[in-house]
C-alpha positions in Angstrom: 163.4 88.3 100.3 166.3 87.9 102.7 166.7 84.2 101.8 166.4 85.0 97.9 169.3 87.5 98.3 171.2 84.9 100.5 171.1 82.3 97.9 172.1 84.8 95.2 175.0 85.6 97.1 175.9 82.0 97.4 175.6 81.2 94.1 178.3 84.1 93.3 180.5 83.0 95.6 180.6 79.6 94.8 180.7 79.9 91.0 184.6 80.0 90.7 184.4 76.6 92.2 182.5 75.3 89.2 184.5 76.8 86.4 186.4 74.7 84.1 189.7 73.8 85.3 192.8 74.9 83.5 195.5 72.7 82.7 198.8 73.8 81.1 201.8 72.6 79.4 204.7 74.8 80.5 207.4 72.5 79.2 207.9 70.5 75.9 206.8 66.9 76.4 204.1 64.4 75.3 200.4 64.9 75.7 200.2 61.5 77.3 202.5 61.9 79.9 201.1 63.2 83.3 204.5 65.0 84.4 204.3 66.9 81.4 201.2 68.9 82.7 201.2 71.7 85.6 198.5 69.8 87.3 200.4 66.4 87.1 197.6 64.7 85.3 196.3 64.4 81.9 193.8 66.8 80.2 190.2 65.9 80.5 186.9 66.7 79.2 185.4 70.0 80.3 189.0 71.5 80.9 190.6 74.4 79.4 194.1 73.2 78.0 196.8 75.7 77.4 200.0 75.2 75.6 202.2 77.8 76.6 204.5 79.8 74.1 207.9 78.1 73.4 206.4 74.9 74.3 205.9 72.0 72.1 203.3 69.1 72.9 203.5 65.7 71.1 200.7 63.5 70.2 201.2 60.0 69.1 198.4 58.2 70.4 194.3 58.6 69.8 192.8 61.3 72.2 189.3 61.9 72.6 187.8 64.7 74.7 184.4 66.6 75.0 183.4 70.0 75.7 187.3 71.5 75.9 188.7 74.9 75.1 192.2 74.1 73.7 194.4 77.5 73.3 197.9 77.0 71.5 200.4 79.6 72.4 203.4 77.2 71.6 203.2 74.2 69.3 200.8 71.2 68.9 202.8 68.5 66.9 200.9 65.4 65.5 203.3 62.3 65.1 201.0 59.2 64.1 198.2 60.7 66.6 194.8 61.7 66.4 193.0 64.5 68.7 189.3 64.3 68.4 187.2 66.7 70.1 183.2 67.2 70.1 181.3 69.9 68.6 180.7 71.8 71.9 184.8 72.5 72.0 186.9 75.3 70.9 189.8 75.0 69.3 192.3 78.1 69.2 195.9 78.8 67.7 197.0 82.0 69.2 199.0 84.3 67.1 202.5 82.8 68.5 201.1 79.1 68.3 201.1 76.5 65.3 199.5 73.2 64.6 201.7 70.7 62.6 201.9 67.0 61.6 203.7 64.8 59.1 200.9 62.8 57.2 197.4 62.0 56.5 197.2 59.9 59.5 198.0 62.8 61.9 194.5 64.3 62.2 192.3 66.6 64.3 188.4 66.1 64.1 185.9 68.5 65.4 182.7 66.4 66.0 182.2 64.5 62.5 184.5 67.1 60.4 187.9 66.6 59.6 189.5 69.9 60.6 193.1 69.0 59.9 195.5 66.4 58.6 199.2 66.7 58.6 199.7 66.5 55.0 198.3 70.1 54.9 201.3 71.8 56.3 201.8 73.7 59.3 198.9 76.2 60.6 199.9 79.4 62.1 197.7 81.5 64.5 195.8 83.3 64.6 193.2 80.7 63.6 190.1 79.1 65.6 187.4 76.5 65.0 184.2 75.5 66.8 180.7 74.5 65.8 180.3 78.0 63.9 183.2 77.7 61.4 181.8 74.8 59.1 184.2 72.2 59.8 187.7 74.3 59.0 189.7 76.8 60.6 188.8 80.6 60.6 191.7 83.0 60.5 190.0 86.2 62.0 188.1 87.3 65.1 185.4 88.7 62.7 183.0 87.2 60.3 184.1 88.6 56.9 182.0 88.2 53.7 184.7 86.1 51.8 185.0 82.1 52.4 188.3 80.8 51.2 187.4 77.1 49.8 191.0 76.3 48.8 194.7 77.8 49.1 198.0 75.8 47.5 201.6 76.8 46.8 203.1 74.5 44.7 207.0 74.5 43.6 207.7 74.1 40.0 211.6 74.4 39.5 212.4 77.7 40.9 209.1 79.1 40.8 205.9 78.7 43.2 202.5 78.7 41.8 200.2 80.3 44.3 196.3 79.3 43.8 193.4 80.0 45.9 189.6 79.6 45.3 186.9 81.8 47.2 183.1 81.9 47.1 180.6 84.5 48.2 182.6 87.8 47.6 180.6 90.4 49.1 182.2 94.1 49.7 185.6 92.5 48.7 188.2 95.2 48.1 191.2 93.2 47.2 193.8 90.2 48.1 197.3 90.6 49.0 199.7 87.7 48.6 202.2 87.7 51.4 205.6 86.0 51.8 208.1 85.4 54.7 211.3 83.8 55.2 210.4 83.1 58.9 206.8 82.5 59.3 206.6 86.0 61.5 207.9 88.7 59.3 205.6 89.3 56.3 205.7 91.3 53.1 203.4 92.0 50.5 204.6 90.6 46.9 201.2 91.2 44.9 197.8 92.6 45.0 195.2 90.9 43.2 191.8 92.6 42.5 188.5 90.6 42.9 186.7 88.9 40.4 183.6 90.4 38.6 181.3 87.8 40.0 180.5 88.1 43.7 178.3 84.9 44.6 179.8 82.2 42.5 183.5 80.3 43.0 186.2 82.3 41.8 189.7 81.2 41.3 192.8 83.2 41.5 196.7 82.6 40.9 200.1 84.3 41.3 203.5 83.1 40.3 206.4 83.7 42.5 210.1 83.3 41.8 212.1 81.6 44.3 215.4 82.8 45.5 217.6 82.2 48.5 218.4 79.2 50.6 215.7 79.7 53.4 212.2 78.0 53.7 209.5 80.4 52.0 205.9 80.9 53.7 202.9 82.0 51.7 199.5 83.2 52.9 196.7 85.3 51.4 195.5 88.4 53.2 191.9 89.6 52.3 190.7 93.3 52.8 187.2 94.6 52.5 185.7 97.8 51.6 185.6 98.4 55.3 189.2 97.8 56.0 188.4 94.6 57.7 190.9 91.7 56.9 191.4 88.0 57.3 194.0 85.5 56.5 194.2 82.2 54.7 196.2 79.4 55.9 200.0 79.5 55.7 201.8 77.2 53.2 205.3 76.4 53.4 208.0 75.7 50.5 211.0 73.9 51.8 214.3 75.3 50.8 215.8 71.7 50.5 216.1 70.8 46.8 214.3 67.6 47.4 212.6 67.0 44.1 215.3 68.4 41.6 215.8 64.7 40.8 212.3 64.0 39.9 211.8 62.5 36.1 208.9 61.1 34.3 209.1 58.8 31.4 206.4 57.9 29.2 206.2 54.4 27.7 204.9 53.1 24.5 202.5 50.8 26.6 200.7 53.5 28.3 202.9 53.4 31.3 204.6 56.1 33.2 207.8 55.7 35.1 208.4 58.3 37.8 211.6 58.6 39.5 210.9 60.6 42.9 213.8 62.7 44.2 212.2 62.7 47.8 213.3 60.5 50.5 209.7 60.3 52.3 208.2 57.0 52.5 204.9 58.4 52.2 204.9 60.2 48.6 201.5 60.5 47.0 201.9 60.4 42.9 198.9 61.7 41.2 198.2 61.7 37.5 196.0 64.5 36.2 194.6 64.6 32.8 194.3 68.2 31.1 190.7 68.5 31.7 191.6 68.2 35.5 190.6 64.5 36.1 192.6 62.5 38.2 193.4 59.2 36.4 195.7 57.8 39.2 196.4 58.5 42.8 198.5 56.2 45.2 201.0 56.7 47.8 204.1 55.0 47.2 207.5 54.2 49.5 209.8 53.5 46.5 211.7 56.0 44.8 211.4 54.5 41.3 207.6 53.9 40.4 206.0 52.4 37.2 202.4 53.2 36.6 200.2 51.7 34.0 197.3 53.9 32.8 195.5 51.1 30.5 192.3 53.3 29.8 194.1 56.6 29.2 193.8 58.3 26.1 196.9 59.8 24.4 197.6 63.8 25.4 199.0 65.8 27.9 199.3 64.7 31.6 200.5 66.4 34.9 202.2 64.3 37.5 202.3 65.5 40.8 204.4 64.3 43.7 203.3 65.3 47.2 205.4 64.5 50.2 204.3 63.9 53.8 204.8 67.9 54.7 202.1 68.8 51.6 205.1 70.1 49.4 204.5 69.1 45.8 206.4 69.1 42.5 204.9 68.6 39.0 205.9 67.6 35.9 204.1 67.8 32.3 204.3 64.7 30.1 202.9 63.7 26.8 201.6 60.2 26.8 
């Protein structure tokens, strides 16, 4: 018995030695630079990796790690890089943190799931992902009976069309559309009541008028009957009038000429039929694009241009 107690005490004493190492970025820098980490080495598998508040850590290479816990209090910025972590890892964006990127090639993968790509815009905390969140971020510490399938905010002239889709709305009280000018201080601009169907896919929308010169942030707050709440991701509408010059001209030969007002070299142009079918989608670097739609039937189409930040502008055209 004495030997058993001694063995247990020995394990307790030695346990901290086997705890996952904590490595912290305390100054802004590059993930691949050893000097930018407090342990003067790069993060490794089985580490707890912390990006401190006020720190921006850049990833411009392909990083692959297993069994890590990543906690972002500052900013993790993808710039042509990819972060791949396995199913036994946990990705946490704390309340003060954010994850951002510039395009489709900026990616975070959790196991086999594409967790994030830069074209989705900036994700603000609190959010987390692991092997229980279904390959996406969850935005609350509790599991709530509403699942967000999609959330978009698209600027159309001086208005922003906000749309979201949900599933399995059990015990849902209402949605609140929230707006912010700085990504920190939020105000409610609309309350939307839930659909009658609780178990099917439901679609919601709200149109906001854009005023002022600041960037505008949007998110959806879901509240259930018990007062519990969760948040959608955050969408950012740029204050820059980058799409004011966008023009679409229909030609007699089933062609569209699109003059893009965005200076980005990776604008995605989509042509969508009135039935919702995408008949053309391609990335262009030129600001004057001609698209031939040889098999398209005559009718109304929507032309959508999306830049690398995920900001979109739409125009309707009769072909």
